[in-house]
PyMOL Python script that loads the backbone (N, CA, C, O; Angstrom):
from pymol import cmd

cmd.read_pdbstr("""\
ATOM      1  N   MET A   1      92.225  16.456  -2.018  1.00  0.00           N
ATOM      2  CA  MET A   1      92.215  16.741  -0.587  1.00  0.00           C
ATOM      3  C   MET A   1      90.921  16.161  -0.015  1.00  0.00           C
ATOM      4  O   MET A   1      89.846  16.362  -0.580  1.00  0.00           O
ATOM      5  N   SER A   2      91.022  15.460   1.075  1.00  0.00           N
ATOM      6  CA  SER A   2      89.826  14.912   1.706  1.00  0.00           C
ATOM      7  C   SER A   2      89.140  15.987   2.548  1.00  0.00           C
ATOM      8  O   SER A   2      89.760  16.975   2.941  1.00  0.00           O
ATOM      9  N   TRP A   3      87.852  15.778   2.817  1.00  0.00           N
ATOM     10  CA  TRP A   3      87.107  16.761   3.614  1.00  0.00           C
ATOM     11  C   TRP A   3      87.721  16.933   4.991  1.00  0.00           C
ATOM     12  O   TRP A   3      87.738  18.043   5.523  1.00  0.00           O
ATOM     13  N   SER A   4      88.229  15.848   5.583  1.00  0.00           N
ATOM     14  CA  SER A   4      88.797  15.968   6.930  1.00  0.00           C
ATOM     15  C   SER A   4      90.092  16.772   6.922  1.00  0.00           C
ATOM     16  O   SER A   4      90.363  17.537   7.848  1.00  0.00           O
ATOM     17  N   LYS A   5      90.883  16.595   5.877  1.00  0.00           N
ATOM     18  CA  LYS A   5      92.118  17.372   5.759  1.00  0.00           C
ATOM     19  C   LYS A   5      91.784  18.845   5.537  1.00  0.00           C
ATOM     20  O   LYS A   5      92.423  19.720   6.121  1.00  0.00           O
ATOM     21  N   GLY A   6      90.792  19.123   4.702  1.00  0.00           N
ATOM     22  CA  GLY A   6      90.382  20.504   4.443  1.00  0.00           C
ATOM     23  C   GLY A   6      89.903  21.197   5.706  1.00  0.00           C
ATOM     24  O   GLY A   6      90.265  22.344   5.969  1.00  0.00           O
ATOM     25  N   ALA A   7      89.083  20.496   6.491  1.00  0.00           N
ATOM     26  CA  ALA A   7      88.581  21.071   7.742  1.00  0.00           C
ATOM     27  C   ALA A   7      89.728  21.349   8.696  1.00  0.00           C
ATOM     28  O   ALA A   7      89.759  22.393   9.349  1.00  0.00           O
ATOM     29  N   SER A   8      90.659  20.433   8.777  1.00  0.00           N
ATOM     30  CA  SER A   8      91.806  20.600   9.662  1.00  0.00           C
ATOM     31  C   SER A   8      92.641  21.823   9.268  1.00  0.00           C
ATOM     32  O   SER A   8      93.070  22.596  10.126  1.00  0.00           O
ATOM     33  N   ILE A   9      92.863  21.984   7.977  1.00  0.00           N
ATOM     34  CA  ILE A   9      93.644  23.130   7.498  1.00  0.00           C
ATOM     35  C   ILE A   9      92.924  24.445   7.798  1.00  0.00           C
ATOM     36  O   ILE A   9      93.532  25.390   8.303  1.00  0.00           O
ATOM     37  N   VAL A  10      91.626  24.502   7.486  1.00  0.00           N
ATOM     38  CA  VAL A  10      90.864  25.730   7.730  1.00  0.00           C
ATOM     39  C   VAL A  10      90.892  26.082   9.210  1.00  0.00           C
ATOM     40  O   VAL A  10      91.105  27.241   9.564  1.00  0.00           O
ATOM     41  N   LEU A  11      90.684  25.116  10.063  1.00  0.00           N
ATOM     42  CA  LEU A  11      90.634  25.391  11.501  1.00  0.00           C
ATOM     43  C   LEU A  11      91.983  25.835  12.049  1.00  0.00           C
ATOM     44  O   LEU A  11      92.035  26.594  13.016  1.00  0.00           O
ATOM     45  N   LYS A  12      93.061  25.380  11.454  1.00  0.00           N
ATOM     46  CA  LYS A  12      94.388  25.816  11.890  1.00  0.00           C
ATOM     47  C   LYS A  12      94.705  27.229  11.414  1.00  0.00           C
ATOM     48  O   LYS A  12      95.349  27.996  12.131  1.00  0.00           O
ATOM     49  N   MET A  13      94.259  27.577  10.212  1.00  0.00           N
ATOM     50  CA  MET A  13      94.628  28.884   9.678  1.00  0.00           C
ATOM     51  C   MET A  13      93.606  29.972   9.994  1.00  0.00           C
ATOM     52  O   MET A  13      93.924  31.156   9.885  1.00  0.00           O
ATOM     53  N   TRP A  14      92.382  29.598  10.385  1.00  0.00           N
ATOM     54  CA  TRP A  14      91.347  30.599  10.623  1.00  0.00           C
ATOM     55  C   TRP A  14      91.734  31.645  11.667  1.00  0.00           C
ATOM     56  O   TRP A  14      91.469  32.827  11.445  1.00  0.00           O
ATOM     57  N   PRO A  15      92.345  31.277  12.787  1.00  0.00           N
ATOM     58  CA  PRO A  15      92.726  32.314  13.761  1.00  0.00           C
ATOM     59  C   PRO A  15      93.670  33.367  13.173  1.00  0.00           C
ATOM     60  O   PRO A  15      93.591  34.541  13.537  1.00  0.00           O
ATOM     61  N   ILE A  16      94.549  32.959  12.279  1.00  0.00           N
ATOM     62  CA  ILE A  16      95.470  33.905  11.640  1.00  0.00           C
ATOM     63  C   ILE A  16      94.706  34.813  10.682  1.00  0.00           C
ATOM     64  O   ILE A  16      94.921  36.025  10.662  1.00  0.00           O
ATOM     65  N   ILE A  17      93.810  34.221   9.887  1.00  0.00           N
ATOM     66  CA  ILE A  17      93.003  35.004   8.949  1.00  0.00           C
ATOM     67  C   ILE A  17      92.155  36.012   9.717  1.00  0.00           C
ATOM     68  O   ILE A  17      92.078  37.184   9.348  1.00  0.00           O
ATOM     69  N   LYS A  18      91.528  35.547  10.779  1.00  0.00           N
ATOM     70  CA  LYS A  18      90.663  36.417  11.574  1.00  0.00           C
ATOM     71  C   LYS A  18      91.453  37.581  12.185  1.00  0.00           C
ATOM     72  O   LYS A  18      90.967  38.710  12.239  1.00  0.00           O
ATOM     73  N   GLU A  19      92.657  37.296  12.634  1.00  0.00           N
ATOM     74  CA  GLU A  19      93.494  38.326  13.251  1.00  0.00           C
ATOM     75  C   GLU A  19      93.879  39.425  12.262  1.00  0.00           C
ATOM     76  O   GLU A  19      94.045  40.581  12.651  1.00  0.00           O
ATOM     77  N   HIS A  20      94.020  39.069  10.992  1.00  0.00           N
ATOM     78  CA  HIS A  20      94.532  40.007   9.998  1.00  0.00           C
ATOM     79  C   HIS A  20      93.468  40.545   9.040  1.00  0.00           C
ATOM     80  O   HIS A  20      93.800  41.201   8.053  1.00  0.00           O
ATOM     81  N   THR A  21      92.205  40.272   9.322  1.00  0.00           N
ATOM     82  CA  THR A  21      91.126  40.789   8.485  1.00  0.00           C
ATOM     83  C   THR A  21      90.095  41.489   9.365  1.00  0.00           C
ATOM     84  O   THR A  21      90.103  41.366  10.589  1.00  0.00           O
ATOM     85  N   ASP A  22      89.220  42.218   8.709  1.00  0.00           N
ATOM     86  CA  ASP A  22      88.158  42.905   9.448  1.00  0.00           C
ATOM     87  C   ASP A  22      86.834  42.695   8.714  1.00  0.00           C
ATOM     88  O   ASP A  22      86.686  41.744   7.946  1.00  0.00           O
ATOM     89  N   ASP A  23      85.893  43.574   8.951  1.00  0.00           N
ATOM     90  CA  ASP A  23      84.569  43.438   8.360  1.00  0.00           C
ATOM     91  C   ASP A  23      84.411  44.278   7.101  1.00  0.00           C
ATOM     92  O   ASP A  23      83.293  44.527   6.650  1.00  0.00           O
ATOM     93  N   SER A  24      85.535  44.714   6.536  1.00  0.00           N
ATOM     94  CA  SER A  24      85.464  45.496   5.298  1.00  0.00           C
ATOM     95  C   SER A  24      84.976  44.606   4.161  1.00  0.00           C
ATOM     96  O   SER A  24      85.099  43.383   4.217  1.00  0.00           O
ATOM     97  N   GLU A  25      84.430  45.225   3.149  1.00  0.00           N
ATOM     98  CA  GLU A  25      83.925  44.469   1.991  1.00  0.00           C
ATOM     99  C   GLU A  25      85.042  43.663   1.334  1.00  0.00           C
ATOM    100  O   GLU A  25      84.830  42.521   0.927  1.00  0.00           O
ATOM    101  N   PHE A  26      86.230  44.258   1.232  1.00  0.00           N
ATOM    102  CA  PHE A  26      87.367  43.564   0.639  1.00  0.00           C
ATOM    103  C   PHE A  26      87.689  42.290   1.416  1.00  0.00           C
ATOM    104  O   PHE A  26      87.857  41.222   0.826  1.00  0.00           O
ATOM    105  N   ASP A  27      87.773  42.407   2.741  1.00  0.00           N
ATOM    106  CA  ASP A  27      88.126  41.248   3.566  1.00  0.00           C
ATOM    107  C   ASP A  27      87.021  40.196   3.554  1.00  0.00           C
ATOM    108  O   ASP A  27      87.313  39.000   3.560  1.00  0.00           O
ATOM    109  N   LYS A  28      85.760  40.620   3.536  1.00  0.00           N
ATOM    110  CA  LYS A  28      84.655  39.656   3.422  1.00  0.00           C
ATOM    111  C   LYS A  28      84.771  38.865   2.128  1.00  0.00           C
ATOM    112  O   LYS A  28      84.595  37.647   2.114  1.00  0.00           O
ATOM    113  N   ASN A  29      85.070  39.576   1.029  1.00  0.00           N
ATOM    114  CA  ASN A  29      85.226  38.902  -0.256  1.00  0.00           C
ATOM    115  C   ASN A  29      86.434  37.974  -0.267  1.00  0.00           C
ATOM    116  O   ASN A  29      86.378  36.877  -0.823  1.00  0.00           O
ATOM    117  N   PHE A  30      87.515  38.415   0.344  1.00  0.00           N
ATOM    118  CA  PHE A  30      88.713  37.571   0.437  1.00  0.00           C
ATOM    119  C   PHE A  30      88.396  36.267   1.165  1.00  0.00           C
ATOM    120  O   PHE A  30      88.737  35.185   0.686  1.00  0.00           O
ATOM    121  N   LYS A  31      87.747  36.371   2.317  1.00  0.00           N
ATOM    122  CA  LYS A  31      87.428  35.172   3.102  1.00  0.00           C
ATOM    123  C   LYS A  31      86.440  34.275   2.356  1.00  0.00           C
ATOM    124  O   LYS A  31      86.578  33.052   2.371  1.00  0.00           O
ATOM    125  N   ARG A  32      85.455  34.874   1.712  1.00  0.00           N
ATOM    126  CA  ARG A  32      84.487  34.101   0.929  1.00  0.00           C
ATOM    127  C   ARG A  32      85.190  33.342  -0.188  1.00  0.00           C
ATOM    128  O   ARG A  32      84.934  32.156  -0.397  1.00  0.00           O
ATOM    129  N   ASP A  33      86.082  34.030  -0.908  1.00  0.00           N
ATOM    130  CA  ASP A  33      86.778  33.395  -2.025  1.00  0.00           C
ATOM    131  C   ASP A  33      87.750  32.325  -1.546  1.00  0.00           C
ATOM    132  O   ASP A  33      87.941  31.310  -2.216  1.00  0.00           O
ATOM    133  N   LEU A  34      88.354  32.546  -0.407  1.00  0.00           N
ATOM    134  CA  LEU A  34      89.234  31.532   0.163  1.00  0.00           C
ATOM    135  C   LEU A  34      88.441  30.268   0.505  1.00  0.00           C
ATOM    136  O   LEU A  34      88.883  29.152   0.233  1.00  0.00           O
ATOM    137  N   MET A  35      87.266  30.461   1.104  1.00  0.00           N
ATOM    138  CA  MET A  35      86.427  29.304   1.429  1.00  0.00           C
ATOM    139  C   MET A  35      85.982  28.587   0.162  1.00  0.00           C
ATOM    140  O   MET A  35      85.832  27.365   0.163  1.00  0.00           O
ATOM    141  N   ALA A  36      85.771  29.330  -0.916  1.00  0.00           N
ATOM    142  CA  ALA A  36      85.362  28.721  -2.185  1.00  0.00           C
ATOM    143  C   ALA A  36      86.391  27.696  -2.651  1.00  0.00           C
ATOM    144  O   ALA A  36      86.033  26.640  -3.174  1.00  0.00           O
ATOM    145  N   VAL A  37      87.666  28.012  -2.460  1.00  0.00           N
ATOM    146  CA  VAL A  37      88.724  27.068  -2.840  1.00  0.00           C
ATOM    147  C   VAL A  37      88.599  25.782  -2.015  1.00  0.00           C
ATOM    148  O   VAL A  37      88.692  24.683  -2.561  1.00  0.00           O
ATOM    149  N   PHE A  38      88.394  25.917  -0.734  1.00  0.00           N
ATOM    150  CA  PHE A  38      88.268  24.733   0.120  1.00  0.00           C
ATOM    151  C   PHE A  38      87.006  23.943  -0.203  1.00  0.00           C
ATOM    152  O   PHE A  38      87.042  22.713  -0.246  1.00  0.00           O
ATOM    153  N   PHE A  39      85.894  24.631  -0.431  1.00  0.00           N
ATOM    154  CA  PHE A  39      84.665  23.918  -0.773  1.00  0.00           C
ATOM    155  C   PHE A  39      84.804  23.215  -2.123  1.00  0.00           C
ATOM    156  O   PHE A  39      84.272  22.121  -2.311  1.00  0.00           O
ATOM    157  N   LYS A  40      85.508  23.834  -3.051  1.00  0.00           N
ATOM    158  CA  LYS A  40      85.742  23.215  -4.360  1.00  0.00           C
ATOM    159  C   LYS A  40      86.497  21.896  -4.212  1.00  0.00           C
ATOM    160  O   LYS A  40      86.245  20.943  -4.949  1.00  0.00           O
ATOM    161  N   TYR A  41      87.410  21.848  -3.270  1.00  0.00           N
ATOM    162  CA  TYR A  41      88.230  20.651  -3.089  1.00  0.00           C
ATOM    163  C   TYR A  41      87.750  19.806  -1.914  1.00  0.00           C
ATOM    164  O   TYR A  41      88.547  19.166  -1.229  1.00  0.00           O
ATOM    165  N   ASP A  42      86.441  19.814  -1.692  1.00  0.00           N
ATOM    166  CA  ASP A  42      85.774  18.828  -0.850  1.00  0.00           C
ATOM    167  C   ASP A  42      85.752  19.110   0.643  1.00  0.00           C
ATOM    168  O   ASP A  42      85.729  18.174   1.442  1.00  0.00           O
ATOM    169  N   LEU A  43      85.759  20.361   1.033  1.00  0.00           N
ATOM    170  CA  LEU A  43      85.510  20.694   2.428  1.00  0.00           C
ATOM    171  C   LEU A  43      84.012  20.659   2.662  1.00  0.00           C
ATOM    172  O   LEU A  43      83.250  21.187   1.852  1.00  0.00           O
ATOM    173  N   ASP A  44      83.584  20.059   3.734  1.00  0.00           N
ATOM    174  CA  ASP A  44      82.171  20.028   4.097  1.00  0.00           C
ATOM    175  C   ASP A  44      81.928  21.092   5.165  1.00  0.00           C
ATOM    176  O   ASP A  44      82.545  21.056   6.230  1.00  0.00           O
ATOM    177  N   ALA A  45      81.034  22.033   4.884  1.00  0.00           N
ATOM    178  CA  ALA A  45      80.759  23.127   5.818  1.00  0.00           C
ATOM    179  C   ALA A  45      80.309  22.610   7.180  1.00  0.00           C
ATOM    180  O   ALA A  45      80.538  23.265   8.197  1.00  0.00           O
ATOM    181  N   TYR A  46      79.684  21.464   7.205  1.00  0.00           N
ATOM    182  CA  TYR A  46      79.222  20.875   8.464  1.00  0.00           C
ATOM    183  C   TYR A  46      80.390  20.659   9.436  1.00  0.00           C
ATOM    184  O   TYR A  46      80.221  20.784  10.649  1.00  0.00           O
ATOM    185  N   ASP A  47      81.558  20.339   8.907  1.00  0.00           N
ATOM    186  CA  ASP A  47      82.712  20.026   9.754  1.00  0.00           C
ATOM    187  C   ASP A  47      83.377  21.234  10.383  1.00  0.00           C
ATOM    188  O   ASP A  47      84.206  21.087  11.281  1.00  0.00           O
ATOM    189  N   ILE A  48      83.025  22.431   9.923  1.00  0.00           N
ATOM    190  CA  ILE A  48      83.603  23.639  10.524  1.00  0.00           C
ATOM    191  C   ILE A  48      82.527  24.502  11.177  1.00  0.00           C
ATOM    192  O   ILE A  48      82.835  25.540  11.762  1.00  0.00           O
ATOM    193  N   HIS A  49      81.283  24.082  11.080  1.00  0.00           N
ATOM    194  CA  HIS A  49      80.170  24.848  11.631  1.00  0.00           C
ATOM    195  C   HIS A  49      80.241  24.912  13.158  1.00  0.00           C
ATOM    196  O   HIS A  49      80.482  23.908  13.830  1.00  0.00           O
ATOM    197  N   GLY A  50      80.024  26.117  13.684  1.00  0.00           N
ATOM    198  CA  GLY A  50      79.955  26.299  15.129  1.00  0.00           C
ATOM    199  C   GLY A  50      81.290  26.510  15.823  1.00  0.00           C
ATOM    200  O   GLY A  50      81.334  26.701  17.039  1.00  0.00           O
ATOM    201  N   VAL A  51      82.369  26.477  15.069  1.00  0.00           N
ATOM    202  CA  VAL A  51      83.692  26.659  15.667  1.00  0.00           C
ATOM    203  C   VAL A  51      83.951  28.122  15.994  1.00  0.00           C
ATOM    204  O   VAL A  51      84.517  28.448  17.038  1.00  0.00           O
ATOM    205  N   ASP A  52      83.526  29.004  15.082  1.00  0.00           N
ATOM    206  CA  ASP A  52      83.779  30.436  15.240  1.00  0.00           C
ATOM    207  C   ASP A  52      82.656  31.193  14.543  1.00  0.00           C
ATOM    208  O   ASP A  52      82.278  30.858  13.420  1.00  0.00           O
ATOM    209  N   GLU A  53      82.130  32.203  15.204  1.00  0.00           N
ATOM    210  CA  GLU A  53      81.017  32.979  14.652  1.00  0.00           C
ATOM    211  C   GLU A  53      81.379  33.633  13.323  1.00  0.00           C
ATOM    212  O   GLU A  53      80.567  33.639  12.398  1.00  0.00           O
ATOM    213  N   ASP A  54      82.587  34.182  13.215  1.00  0.00           N
ATOM    214  CA  ASP A  54      83.018  34.833  11.978  1.00  0.00           C
ATOM    215  C   ASP A  54      83.186  33.807  10.855  1.00  0.00           C
ATOM    216  O   ASP A  54      82.882  34.103   9.700  1.00  0.00           O
ATOM    217  N   LEU A  55      83.652  32.641  11.175  1.00  0.00           N
ATOM    218  CA  LEU A  55      83.782  31.576  10.174  1.00  0.00           C
ATOM    219  C   LEU A  55      82.393  31.152   9.689  1.00  0.00           C
ATOM    220  O   LEU A  55      82.186  30.966   8.490  1.00  0.00           O
ATOM    221  N   ASP A  56      81.458  31.003  10.599  1.00  0.00           N
ATOM    222  CA  ASP A  56      80.084  30.670  10.208  1.00  0.00           C
ATOM    223  C   ASP A  56      79.501  31.758   9.303  1.00  0.00           C
ATOM    224  O   ASP A  56      78.822  31.458   8.322  1.00  0.00           O
ATOM    225  N   LYS A  57      79.771  33.017   9.637  1.00  0.00           N
ATOM    226  CA  LYS A  57      79.284  34.129   8.825  1.00  0.00           C
ATOM    227  C   LYS A  57      79.897  34.080   7.429  1.00  0.00           C
ATOM    228  O   LYS A  57      79.211  34.332   6.439  1.00  0.00           O
ATOM    229  N   THR A  58      81.166  33.762   7.352  1.00  0.00           N
ATOM    230  CA  THR A  58      81.843  33.662   6.058  1.00  0.00           C
ATOM    231  C   THR A  58      81.233  32.552   5.214  1.00  0.00           C
ATOM    232  O   THR A  58      81.059  32.711   4.006  1.00  0.00           O
ATOM    233  N   VAL A  59      80.913  31.447   5.838  1.00  0.00           N
ATOM    234  CA  VAL A  59      80.275  30.339   5.105  1.00  0.00           C
ATOM    235  C   VAL A  59      78.895  30.769   4.610  1.00  0.00           C
ATOM    236  O   VAL A  59      78.517  30.454   3.482  1.00  0.00           O
ATOM    237  N   ARG A  60      78.148  31.480   5.436  1.00  0.00           N
ATOM    238  CA  ARG A  60      76.824  31.964   4.998  1.00  0.00           C
ATOM    239  C   ARG A  60      76.961  32.939   3.837  1.00  0.00           C
ATOM    240  O   ARG A  60      76.150  32.915   2.910  1.00  0.00           O
ATOM    241  N   ILE A  61      77.971  33.792   3.876  1.00  0.00           N
ATOM    242  CA  ILE A  61      78.217  34.712   2.764  1.00  0.00           C
ATOM    243  C   ILE A  61      78.536  33.920   1.504  1.00  0.00           C
ATOM    244  O   ILE A  61      78.035  34.245   0.428  1.00  0.00           O
ATOM    245  N   TYR A  62      79.356  32.894   1.622  1.00  0.00           N
ATOM    246  CA  TYR A  62      79.706  32.044   0.471  1.00  0.00           C
ATOM    247  C   TYR A  62      78.446  31.454  -0.160  1.00  0.00           C
ATOM    248  O   TYR A  62      78.317  31.413  -1.383  1.00  0.00           O
ATOM    249  N   TYR A  63      77.524  31.000   0.677  1.00  0.00           N
ATOM    250  CA  TYR A  63      76.297  30.396   0.169  1.00  0.00           C
ATOM    251  C   TYR A  63      75.212  31.431  -0.164  1.00  0.00           C
ATOM    252  O   TYR A  63      74.089  31.062  -0.507  1.00  0.00           O
ATOM    253  N   GLY A  64      75.548  32.726  -0.064  1.00  0.00           N
ATOM    254  CA  GLY A  64      74.616  33.784  -0.428  1.00  0.00           C
ATOM    255  C   GLY A  64      73.505  34.009   0.577  1.00  0.00           C
ATOM    256  O   GLY A  64      72.436  34.509   0.226  1.00  0.00           O
ATOM    257  N   GLU A  65      73.751  33.643   1.821  1.00  0.00           N
ATOM    258  CA  GLU A  65      72.738  33.781   2.864  1.00  0.00           C
ATOM    259  C   GLU A  65      72.900  35.058   3.674  1.00  0.00           C
ATOM    260  O   GLU A  65      72.107  35.303   4.583  1.00  0.00           O
ATOM    261  N   GLU A  66      73.900  35.877   3.375  1.00  0.00           N
ATOM    262  CA  GLU A  66      74.102  37.156   4.087  1.00  0.00           C
ATOM    263  C   GLU A  66      74.298  38.235   3.059  1.00  0.00           C
ATOM    264  O   GLU A  66      74.486  39.399   3.413  1.00  0.00           O
TER     265      GLU A  66
END
""", "prot")
cmd.dss("prot")
cmd.show_as("cartoon", "prot")
cmd.util.cbc("prot")
cmd.orient("prot")
């Protein structure tokens, strides 16, 4: 998967994920682990940065910054 395809997929599905999750520890871990799959297959965090505050927070959690 190319980075551009990964970013496109994440941006299309993020509103659905956000709608069905909350700030519980379980949901934070779910979102972090989901992002791990995309980062593993060549998603660049730069391409999704600034789109949504919760998405940015999830990326920071993935990188251990929160």
